[in-house]
NUTOR-904061 format. One record per atom (N, C-alpha, C, CB): residue in one letter; x, y, z. Coordinates in steps of 0.05 Angstrom, whole numbers, plus 5000, padded with zeros to 4 digits. Glycine has a CB too. Example, Ala and Ser with C-alpha at 12.3 -4.5 7.8 and 13.67 -1.06 7.14 Angstrom:
<nodes>
A526448865156A524649105156A526449345156A522649115181S525749555142S527349795143S525850015157S528249885114
</nodes>
This chain:
<nodes>
M501449805006M500449994999M501450225002M498550005006R501050434985R502250624979R502150915010R500750684949R504251015023R504051185040R502951445034R506151205050A501451585048A500751855042A502352025041A499351945056S502852145029S505152405021S504352605040S505052544987P506552725051P506652855072P505753105069P508752855080D503253275092D501953505093D505253685085D499953545126P504853895058P507354105056P507754295073P507354245036T504854355085T505754465112T507054395136T504154515120T507054085146T507853995164T511553925161T505953785168R511553955132R514353825118R515654125123R514153685078S514554325114S515754605112S516254655140S513954835097A514054595163A515854635189A517154515202A515154695203R518354205189R520154005207R522854115195R519653625203A522954185167A525154275156A525954555160A525054215132F524754755169F526055015165F527755085197F523355255156P526354975213P528655035243P531354925228P527754785280G531554785219G534954705211G534854915194G535954385195G534255065185G535055345167G535155505192G532655485139L534155585205L534455745225L537455745249L531955675237A537055405251A539755335260A542155445249A540155095258A542155345225A543855435208A544555735214A542755395183A542655905198A542956205206A543856315230A540656325204L542356195255L544056245283L546856255287L543356055300A547455985267A550355845269A551956075255A550855525251V551256115229V552756415222V552856665241V551456535198V550756765253V551156955266V553156965289V549057005272A552856705305A554556715325A557456595312A553256545351F558256515287F560956555279F562156875274F561156385254L560056925262L560857265256L560857465278L558857405235G559557365303G559557565325G562357415349G555557585342L562857185335L566257135350L567657325351L568256955337G568157475324G570357675318G570057815335G570657805295A566857945342A566758205359A567158185390A564258335355L567357915402L567857875430L569858025438L568357625438L572658075425L573958205433L575358485417L575158045441Q572958575415Q573058895401Q574259075429Q569059025387P575159215423P576259425442P573959635451P578759585427F574059785468F571859965480F572260215465F572060015514T570960385456T570760655454T569960835475T569160695436W569661085474W569561305493W566261245500W570561625478D564461165485D561961135497D561760825511D559761185475Q562960695501Q563060345516Q564760375541Q564660075493A567360575547A567360645570A565660665589A568160785570V564260925578V562561085593V560260945613V561361265573F559860745594F557360555600F559360265616F555160455563A561060235611A563059975635A563460085652A565959835631L564560355660L564860555686L562260515704L564860905675G560260605688G557960635706G555860335714G556160855690A557360085695A556359875705A558259735730A555859715682E560159885731E562359775749E561759945779E565759845733R560660165787R559660345798R557160175811R559360575778L555560125794L552559935805L553659705813L549959855780L555359555801L556259195812L557959305843L559558965779A559359565840A560059655871A558159735889A561859865871G555159735881G553459835908G552360125901G555459845939G553860245882G553260565874G550060515860G555960735846R549960805862R547260835854R547461115828R545160925886L545361005810L546061115782L544561355785L545360935755Y545861615778Y544761795775Y545662035801Y542061695772M546061855820M547862005841M550162015837M547861935864D551561675846D554161635851D555261645823D554761375866Y553861595800Y554861605769Y553161725760Y555261365753W553561965740W551762165725W552862105691W552362535737D550562015684D549462065649D546862135640D549561805632F547062245621F544762315613F542062135595F545562505600K543761895595K542461595590K540461455596K543461455596Q538761375596Q537361185615Q537561015622Q535861115614P536760865642P539060605655P539060385641P538460495685G537560365625G537160075610G540660065602G534460075576I542360155590I544860095581I546260015599I546060265570F546460195624F548060185648F547059895657F547460445671W544859845661W544559525672W544959305653W541659455682F544359335624F546059135603F549159125607F545659245570F550359285612F552959185617F553659115646F554859385607A551959155660A551959055693A551958815690A549559115712L549158785679L549058465675L550658275658L546858405666G552558485640G554158265622G557158205649G555358455582G557358465660G559758425671G559258125696G560658755686H556758185706H555357995734H555757735723H551358035743L555457695692L555357345690L557457295676L552757185674F558557475653F560457415633F563257485650F559957595604G563057745666G566257855669G565958145669G568457755642T567658285686T566758625672T570258715657T565458955708D569058585630D571758715613D570358655590D575258575615E571658745571E570158765540E568458525533E572358805514R569858255538R568958025527R566757955536R570557835530G565758005572G563757945582G561458045570G563958005605V561158405562V558758445557V558658455527V557858665571H561658375513H560358255488H558757925481H562658265471V560057835507V558457555503V555257535508V559757335524L554457835524L551657805531L550657935504L550657945561E552458155493E551358195462E551057995445E552958345447L551957835440L551957635426L549457455429L554357515430L549457415455L546557225462L544657355455L545857155492W544857665461W541957845453W542457825426W541558205463M543557795404M543757875382M542057535367M547157985377L542657395374L542457095374L539457125375L544056905400A538257175403A535557185411A534057335389A535357325438L535257605377L533957765359L533157595336L535658005350G535657495326G535957365312G532557065300G538657305326A532456975328A530756795335A527756945327A531256705367V527457175334V525757275337V524757365307V526357445357T526657515294T526657575266T525657355248T529157645258Y525957095253Y525156955236Y522556835244Y527056785231G521256925269G519256805275G516957005266G519356725302I517757265268I515857445255I516357425221I516257755267G518657415214G518357375190G516957175170G520157385188R516656905183R515456675168R513056695162R515756445180G511656765170G508156855161G508157025139G506357045185W510657275146W510457415127W511357365095W511257585137L513557225100L515757225075L516056915068L518957375083G514756785089G513956455082G516856305091G513156375041A517756125093A519656015111A522655945099A518255755123R522355995070R524555955050R526256265061R523355925011L524856375056L526456675054L526456785089L524256945030A524956665107A525056805133A527756665143A522156745154A528056405134A530856265148A533756535149A531855935121W532756655126W536056855117W535257095146W535957095069A532357135153A532257385171A534257375194A529457435184P535857195202P537557245224P540157375213P538156965239I541157215190I542957335178I542857595163I543757175165A540457615150A540457915138A539658145164A537757935110A539058055188A538858315214A541358245225A536058325241C541958045242C544358055264C546757975245C544057805292G547357845222G549857795209G550258115200G549857525182F548958165184F548858525179F549658665202F545758655174Y549258715227Y549958775241Y552958765256Y548458725246Y553658535256Y556758465260Y558158445232Y557158165277A557058505215A558458525185A559558845184A555958445157V557859005190V558159265185V559859425211V555259385179A558459315232A559259445259A562359475273A557659295278G563259645279G566659635278G566259665312G568859945257S568259735328S568059805357S566560055369S570459815365W566160235356W564760395363W561560385361W565860565353Q561060235344Q557160235338Q556859955357Q555560165291L558559805366L557659575383L556859685399L559259395391L555059585418L554259575445L553359835448L556359495464Q551659975426Q550460175424Q547160185437Q550860235398V545560315441V543460365449V541160195425V543560675452E541560375402E539860395374E540660015366E541660705343G542959915370G542959695365G541459445385G545359675360L541359525403L540759345437L538159365435L541859505472V536059575422V533659595428V531859435406V533159875432G533359395380G532559205360G530458915372G535559105347L531458835393L530358625402L527658635419L532358525414P527558945433P525158905450P523159145430P525859005490L524159205410L522259315385L521159065369L524159505363A523358895360A521658705340A519658475359A524058515317L520058485385L518658335407L515358505410L520758355438S515758735410S512958895409S511658925382S513359185420L512958945358L511858965334L510858605335L514359095307A511658425345A510758135341A508158085351A512457955355A508458245375A506558195395A503758325386A507558305422S503858595383S502158745368S501058705348S502858905362A502458555323A501658445295A499458225311A504758295273R499858065332R498557845335R496257965350R500157625348A496158215362A493458295369A492058365352A493258455383G492858455339G491258625311G490658375295G493758885289R490958185295R489757945285R488157715298R491557835276A488757755325A487657575352A483457625355A489857775388R482257405350R480257415358R478957325387R479457335340S481257305398S480457295428S483357325439S478756995439A483857435467A485857445484A487157665464A487557145493A485957795454A488258085442A489158245467A486358355418G488058265485G488558425507G491358335519G486358405526L491458105524L494457945541L496558025507L493757415551W495058035491W498258045474W498258395467W498457805435W496558565472W497158935476W498558925500W494159175480I497658745521I499858775550I503358745539I499158435578A503158445528A504958335513A507458625495A502758115490A505458695481A507258935468A507559165482A506359015443G506859205506G506959495520G509359405533G504159615542V509459155543V511759025561V514459135546V511658665561A514458995525A517058995505A516959355492A516558695474G515259475496G515859795488G516259875510G513659985474G515959845539G516759955557G520259875566G514659915576A520959685556A523359615559A524859735539A523659345560V524059825510V524660035495V525760295512V522360095479L523660345526L523560635535L524960635560L520660765539V526160415575V527860455595V531060425583V527060235617F530760395556F533660445548F533560695532F535060205533K531860735517K532261055513K528961165508K534561135480L528761435513L526061535517L525361625489L525861755539V526861755479V526061885454V526161635430V528262165449L525561425435L524561255417L521761245417L525361015421A520261295432A517261305437A515961305415A516361525451P516461575392P514761445372P514961295351P513661585364V516961145355V518160895339V515960645348V521860815351L515560655368L513960515390L510860555378L514560655423V509960795372V507760845369V506960815335V507561085383A508860895324A508760765292A508660515293A510960815274I510060355306I509760025297I506359975313I513059765317W505460125329W503259945340W500060065322W503259985379A501360335304A499060535300A497060345274A500460905286V499060175261V498660035239V496459835257V501559895224P496559645268P495159375275P492959495293P497159145292A493359745311A491359865321A489459985315A491959955331G490160175287G488160265267G486960125248G488960445254D488059945251D486459775229D483859585245D488759535213R484159545273R482759465295R480759615297R483959455318V480959825306V479360055314V477460125283V481560335326M478560215261M477460275236M475660035224M479860345218G476059765233G474559525235G471859535251G476459325247E471059615270E468959725281E467159845276E469359805290R465659745263R463160025251R461360145277R460059865224A461460015302A461060195325A462160135351A458460235328G462360355362G463560315390G466960325382G462259985405R467960485370R470560525359R472160615385R470660745334V470860805403V472160895423V472060675444V471061145432R470760455448R471260305466R473360045452R468460215479A473460085429A475559975413A477859995420A475760055391A478460265418A481060455423A481760385453A480360815420L480660505467L481160345505L480860115506L479060415532A480259945485A480959595498A483459615486A478959275486I484859755471I488259795461I489959935481I488559975433L488860185482L490460355499L490760265523L489460595501A489060145540A488760065568A490559855572A486059975576P490159625561P492559395562P495859495552P491559125539L495759665532L498159785521L499559905549L497360035497A497860095567A498760285588A500060045606A496060475604L498959895611L498359675633L501459525626L494959465626G501759495601G505259325596G506459545596G506259135565I506459795587I508759965594I509459965619I508260225587L507560025632L508060055668L509659895678L505760005685V509859585670V511359335676V514259455682V511259105650P516159495661P518259565666P519659875670P519159435651V516860085657V518060305669V517360385700V517560525651G515160295704G514360245731G517060095753G511760035727A517359895745A519559815757A522259965769A520259665740T522960085736T524760285736T525160515756T524360385716V522260595758V521660805776V522060745805V518960895771A520960545813A521260445837A523360415848A520360285838V525460325828V528560235839V529660475838V530360015821L528960685826L530460955830L529361135854L530261135803A527561045856A525961275886A527061035908A520961335888R527660815913R528260685927R530660745936R527860495920Q532460805915Q535360985909Q535861185919Q535761075884G532661385926G532761695922G534261805902G533561815943S534261705883S535261885854S532961945841S537261735832L529861855845L528361935819L528362245815L525161835819G528362445837G528262675821G530962825803G527262855840I533262755815I535062775792I535262605764I537262755803A533662295768A533462225743A530662405724A533261905746W528962475737W526962655723W528862895709W524662775747W530363035726W532163255713W533563185692W534063355729T534662905693T536462835673T535662755647T537962655681W533362635646W531562515618W528862715614W530262135625V529362985631V526463085613V527563395615V522563005630V528963525637V529663795643V532063835628V529963845673F534163685625F535863745622F536863755594F536663645637P535763525576P535363475548P533763725536P533763185545A531663875544A529864105539A531964265537A527564205561N533864345559N535264525560N537864525541N535664535584V539364285533V540164255511V538664325487V540764065512M536464235483M535264285456M535164535458M532764165447G534264705473G533565005472G536365085464G532265155501R539165035465R540365235460R542065135426R542265325488L541464895415L541564875394L540164885370L542264765395H541864925346H540165045328H541164945302H539965355330G539164775283G540264645257G540664425263G542564745244L541664295250L542663975247L546063915247L541463835216P546263735264P550063615262P550063605230P551163195280V550363805215V551663715195V554263525186V552063875188R556363605195R558963405200R557763045205R560763545235N555863085229N555862795238N554162635215N554362765269L552062785199L550162665183L552262655159L547162835179E553262755148E554962705129E556762465131E556362915128S558362425161S559862135166S557561985164S561562085196T555562025170T553261805175T552761705146T550361925190A552661895131A550961845097A553461685081A549862235074R556761785092R558061605079R558161335086R560061685078W557961275109W557961055121W555360945110W558261085152L553260955107L550860845095L551860785066L548261055096G553360955050G553560895022G555760675016G554061155007T557360675038T559360455034T558760175038T561460505050T556760185062T556559965077T553859825077T557460045102W552359945068W549659895072W547459905044W548760115093P548960075017P548160014992P546059734980P550660014980L546659434988L545959224982L543359195001L548059044983L543259285027L540959265043L538359435028L541759375073L539459685029L538159935026L536259824998L540660235020L538059794976L537359784949L534359524954L540659684926L535659284960L534259044971L531459184986L536558844994A531659345010A529359355016A528159605005A529159325042G528859724986G526759904969G525859754954G527560144953A525859564949A524159394926A522459234940A525859194905G522759174964G521159034981G519159254989G522658915004A520059544999A518159735006A515559754984A519660005007A516959764957A515159804934A513259574928A516859844909G513759354934G512159124938G509859154968G514558844941V511259254981V509059305006V506459514994V510959475036L507659744987L505859924975L504459874948L507160134974G505359664937G502959634913G501559414929G504059504877S500959334954S498859164966S497259344982S499958924985R494559224983R492759454995R492359335022R489659514978T493659025027T493158825048T495458765067T492358575035D496958865055D499658765076D499758965103D503058795058R498958885116R499559065143R501459015151R498059055164F502558795158F505158775168F508458925158F505258535166G506958905128G509059055115G508659375115G509358945086R507059495122R505659775135R507359795162R501659755143S507059615176S508759625202S510959725201S509259415213L512359565183L515359565179L516059795168L516359355163L514559925145L514860195136L514460425151L513460235119A512360435170A512360615194A514460625218A510160555206W515760355220W517960365241W519960455228W518660125254V520060465202V523060625184V523260915184V523160585151A520160935178A518861245176A519961425206A514661215175A518661205222A519161335249A521761425255A518461175270G524061205259G526161145266G527861355248G526660845264V527861425228V529661695212V527761885227V529461725169A525761965228A525062195235A526662265266A521862205234V525262055284V527762045305V531062175302V528261755308F531961985286F534762025280F535362325271F535461835257L533362475251L533562745249L533162925268L532062805233L531762875284L530063025305L532663025328L526562835316Q534162855336Q536762835355Q538863105342Q538562465350R538763335347R539963465339R542563475348R538863625339W542863405371W546463385381W547063075379W547163505420S546462945359S546762675358S547562685317S543262475374G545962565306G546462435279G548962295276G546362645256W549862095306W551661905298W551461665280W552361835316Q552861495268Q551961215253Q551361065257Q552761105242Y552160915287Y550760795300Y546860745311Y552260865313Q547061035302Q543761125308Q542061005289Q543161445305M542660935261M541760815240M540460505238M543660855225F541560395265F541360155276F538660095286F543260125295V537360335289V534260335296V532860215276V533060605300V533960235259V531860165231V532759865224V532360395198L534759725231L535859515222L534059275215L537559455239V533359145238V531058965235V528759095212V529758945267P527259225209P524559275186P526759255157P522359705190L529059435159L529959405130L531259135121L532059625125A531958955140A532958685137A529758495124A534458565174L528058505145L526058405135L524858545108L524458405155L524358765100L524158915072L525558805053L524859185072A527858805059A531058695048A529958445038A534058645075L529758295047L528558005046L526057945027L527557935074R524458125027R522058135008R522558264987R519658245018G525258424983G525958514962G527058284942G527658714968V528358134955V529257834943V527357684930V530257644964G524957674941G522657564935G521557654907G520857614956V521157944913V520258084877V522858024861V519558504873L524958024866L527657914845L526857704836L530557854857A526857454853A525957304847A523757144834A526257304858D520357384837D519157354817D519657514788D516957364826L521957644786L522057734761L523557544749L522857984758L525557354759L526957204752L524856934742L529157184773R523556914758R521456694752R519756794724R519156644781R519457004718R518857054690R520056944665R519257274688R523156964680R525456914649R525756524660R530357184651W526256404678W526656154687W524356054698W528756154704P522255914691P520355774706P521155634722P518855664695G519755554742G520355314761G521755464790G522855064742S523055174795S524055404823S526755504821S523955264855R528555504794R531255544787R530555884798R532155464749A528456054794A528856264798A529856354828A526856364788M528656244844M528856264873M531556074881M525856144888K531955874867K535155874875K537656084866K536055614866F536756124847F538356374838F538856604852F537356484819A536256664858A536356934880A537256854906A533257074886A537556654915A538656514942A541256554933A537956174951A542456464911A545356474905A546656694911A545856434880L545056914896L545857124889L546357294920L543757234869L544257234934L544257334957L546257254972L542157294969A546757004975A549556884993A551756974981A549956564995A551956974962A554957154950A554757384959A555557214917A553057594954A553057824967A553857824995A550957924965L552557665013L552857625038L556057635056L551657395038V556757465034V559757325034V561357565032V560457095007V561357785011V562857965007V561858175028V562858024978Q559458195033Q559158395054Q560858255081Q555558465061S560558115085S561657985116S564357905116S560057705127A566057995095A568557865094A570358005120A570057915061G569958155124G571258315150G570758205180G570158605151A568058145176A567658045200A568957735206A564758065203I568357555173I569457315179I573457385180I568157075150R574157505177R577157535180R577057615204R578957715161R575757635218R575757825258R575457555264R572358105276S573657345259S572557165274S574756975270S569757095267A576756905255A578456735246A580456785257A578756725222E581456995261E583957205278E583157115304E583657595276V580157085315V579557065350V580656765350V575557105363L580156565331L579856315334L583356205328L577356215313R584256315321R587356355308R588856375330R587956605289S588356545349S589856675361S589156555391S589656965354G587056455402G587056325419G586356515445G589356175417A585456705427A584356925452A582156935471A583757145441L579956785463L578256665481L578956505502L576756545468V580556345502V581956285528V584356315540V581756085530D586156515531D588456635539D588256915540D590456555524P587756995568P588057245571P590257415560P587857265593A592857285562A594657455544A594257595520A596457345537A593757355510A592857385476A590257575467A591857065464A588157535493A586357755493A587058015493A584957745511R589258065512R589758325521R591858515495R591158285553E593058225483E594058365455E593258455434E595258265444L590758195430L588858245408L587658575405L586458035412L586958545438L584758805442L586859075439L582958795479A588859055446A590559285439A591559405409A592759225452R591759065396R591959185369R590259235347R593359075361R587259135363R584759275346R584459605353R581559095355S585359655375S584459915386S586560135369S584959905423N587960055347N589860215335N591060425344N589060295319G592260305366G594360505386G593160615408G595460765371T590660625412T588760745427T588960645454T586260725416Y588960385465Y589860285482Y592860245494Y588860135478A594560285478A597160255480A598060585495A598360165447Y596360745483Y596961025491Y596061085515Y595961215475Y593861015525Y593161095548Y594260865577Y589961135544A594760615569A596460435585A598860575584A596860145574R600560755565R602760895577R602161125597R604360995557L600161265589L598661505599L598761475621L596161555593T597361295640T596061235662T598660925677T592261135649A600860905663A602560785669A603660745703A604060895652F603761035704F605761125736F603361075753F607261525743L600761095751L598861035769L599660705791L595961005747A600360535776A601060235791A603260305800A601259965775G605660455801G607660515808G607260545848G608360765788P609560435862P609360475885P609660745902P610760335890D610060945880D610261205890D607461355887D612661345876A605961235873A603561375857A601061435887A602161115825T599961635892T598061675907T595661525898T597761945910P594261265923P592161155917P589561375912P591860975937G587461155906G584761275905G583361385873G585061525925P581761455872P579761485846P580961745839P576061505853I581561795811I583062055793I580362145772I586661925770C581062365768C578962545749C580462565719C578362895763V578162585704V579162545678V577362815661V578262185667L579762935655L577363135628L578263095609L576863465625G577162815591G578262715568G576762425562G581362695571N577962295552N577462035545N577061895568N579461925531P574361725574P574561595596P576261275592P571661585606L577261225572L579061005574L581361065587L579660905550A581461285591A584361335612A583861145642A584561765622Y580561235648Y580061105675Y580460755665Y576461195690W578460685651W579060355642W580860305632W577660245625M583460425631M586060325628M587660305652M587360475611S586960485669S588860535694S587060375715S589360885702G584660245716G584160095739G582860335757G587059955751R583060585750R581960705775R579260855765R584360915790M577760855785M575260935787M575361245779M574260875815P572661315773P572361625776P571561715798P570761725759A573561975805A572862125832A570062285827A575262355841L569362355813L566862505803L564362355798L567362635778A562562475804A559862285796A559562415764A556362335820M561062585757M559962635730M562962625712M558162975728P563962385696P565262335690P566062365662P565162185700G562962405645G563062485623G563862815601G560962395624G563062735577G564263035566G563563255577G563763105539M563963545560M563063755581M561863925558M565663905601S561563875533S560864025511S558164125514S561163875487I557263945533I553364095532I553164195558I550063835528W554864175582W554464255613W553764585604W557764195636T552164645627T551164885630T552565045660T548064835629A552065255668A554165365685A552465165707A554465745690R551065115713R550064955735R551164685738R547164925733E551564585712E554064295713E556564385724E555164145679W557464655719W560164645727W560664725756W561764815709S558164825768S558864905793S558364605808S556965185804I556564505799I556764235815I559064025808I554164085811L559764085790L563063965786L565364125808L564264055749A564464335810A566164455833A566364365857A565564675837E564064355864E563264275887E564663995894E560364275886E564263805870E564463515883E568263495875E561863205862L569163645858L571663635863L573363755895L572463765839A571763955895A573164015925A572863815947A571964265938A570063635946A569963475967A571563195961A566963445975A571463125936A572962875933A575462885930A572362735915R577263085930R580763155930R581162935920R582763195959P580662945884P582462685872P585662725873P581762635838P587662535873P590362655872P591362775845P592162435881Y590462645826Y591362695807Y588662705784Y593562495805I589062985771I587363035741I588462965708I586863365740L587562905694L588462885673L586663035656L588962635667L588363235637L587263435628L588063445599L587763665644E586463255577E587063295554E587063555537E585963135545D588263575517D588763845503D586163905487D591563835483P584263725479P581963845473P579163995493P581163655459M579863815514M578863875542M580264145550M579563615564A581864205550A583364425555A582464665536A586364355552T582464605514T581864855500T578364885503T583064835466A576364735507A573864675508A573664875541A573164305507L575064845560L574964935584L575865265582L576864745602A577565325565A578365595561A575665745546A581265595541D574565615523D572665745513D570265805530D571965625493R569665515553R567565665561R569465805602R563965375560R570565925599R571365965624R569666215634R574565985624G567666355627G565966505639G563866325653G564866695621I563566015645I560765925656I562265675674I558065825628A564965645667A566565435684A568065555702A568365255670R567465805709R569666035732R569265775753R568066465748P567665675763P567865615796P570265335792P563865505815F569365165775F570964935770F573965035759F569364745748L574365275749L577565355738L578365445767L578065645710D576965555779D578565685809D579065455829D576365915828E577565265827E578564995839E580664865838E577464835835L580964885813L583964775798L586264955801L583664735765E586065185794E588065385801E588965375833E586965655794R587165315851R587965385878R588765065882R585465545901R588264855878R588964655890R590864445874R586764555898Y591564555850Y592764325828Y594964455825Y591164245797R597364385815R599264525802R600364275773R601864615827P600464425752P601964245732P603663975741P603964415718G603663785730G605063525732G606563505705G602963265739A606163225701A607863165683A606263165648A608962875693R607463215631R606163235603R606763045585R606763465589M604862815573M605162675564M603862645533M604762545581G604662665510G603762715486G601962915489G602762495475T598762875485T597163075485T596063155511T595263025467A596663085529A594963065557A597363195576A593962705567L596163285598L597863455625L596563295645L597263835630W598163195660W597363165696W597363355711W598863015712L595063375728L595363575744L594963455773L593563805736V597163575794V597463385822V596563645840V601263235830R594263455859R593763605883R596063685901R592063445898V596163985902V598364045924V597864025953V599264305921
</nodes>
């Protein structure tokens, strides 16, 4: 007796988790090369804040930065689980990206089909590791891709659900609240993601549209309250809720009021970066967007387009930024749209080559393009494996120093005397690159170790008070910061007076001057 043919849906469901595993293996291999990428200015700020938190300090009270707490908690979690060094937090980043890859596969499968969706982890997370350097890794905009994707998936499910829609909207709100804990200014992106399924659901009600809207907004607000409320509770218990409000709301408003126009230099740099590393993704995403716009029923595709539009708008509205890594906030929708563009390309090829050859040819082209795009990441991963740096601390330090293009070696030389027997112990103050803290092993003496280009007279007065109270034995003054101090002599007068009264010039090393407490 002939056996019945297997159901095509069942066969596909069984076959393509293997494709997902293969895609995640590719992402893991590309991510290996990033496990030993050196920190730059931003990552050093986050890592120092995480160290202060792990030592029992309070964010915004004992360590101040204008970013929301999510990024500092992420670094602290990486340090707690895998070690307080570059490798530890990069391991957590890789696990995070693997989770994002699985989520993009899950949300893309129903929209793209299993064959194309199997490429989603590579198109999103593999591309991330292919184009991101030390500066672009471990930034907020790259990490929020996971909670944004989860919120997209939950809201899309809520828009389709006949029952339990409220639970899915709560889930969408929880993921959205996690995004806000990382960065409040990304709220418009969440609104754009939710707008399409929510609008379709409300407009589909011929009567009782207000009730339908409330049935969406109430669970969304409840979900948002979970992570945001937990964050507020933690800060309130530590007594830092008031300064957190000033940091998140008042201070950014003051900064925005002093800025005019766009950061043209940063935008030009970002445009060059996109033009040299993102063209294939952008071209395919454009083809996918055209396919979405040509369909009146593609709700999920419209949510992706709304995500991209809102992300670009937020990017342009941050007038003090315009940095390259901020474009990662739209990487997930662009990756999914690009795969839709591959499908459009396959349809065009199918007209020339009937049968399955069109999709195979399109897949071959995509694979070849990804290999070329990922050549640098492949070399970095091979270098990590070949050097043995994952298990040899000395090899890891050597690789980090080499990949930093001399920056690690410079700050190691600059701070080497602090490890000597004659050096006065205790925290130090760095007016410059926070990598000096990181390479010296000394903690910041002041709660405000970041840059000073956006500080007002109020912040300078606080710094002067902190400097007088902390009495750090050494202050490192780098030439760019010395110039900035001279330019801000009027508003920085209290801080400069404290420097002149209590410190004398010490050794000059390169472009930096050490000041020694009298």
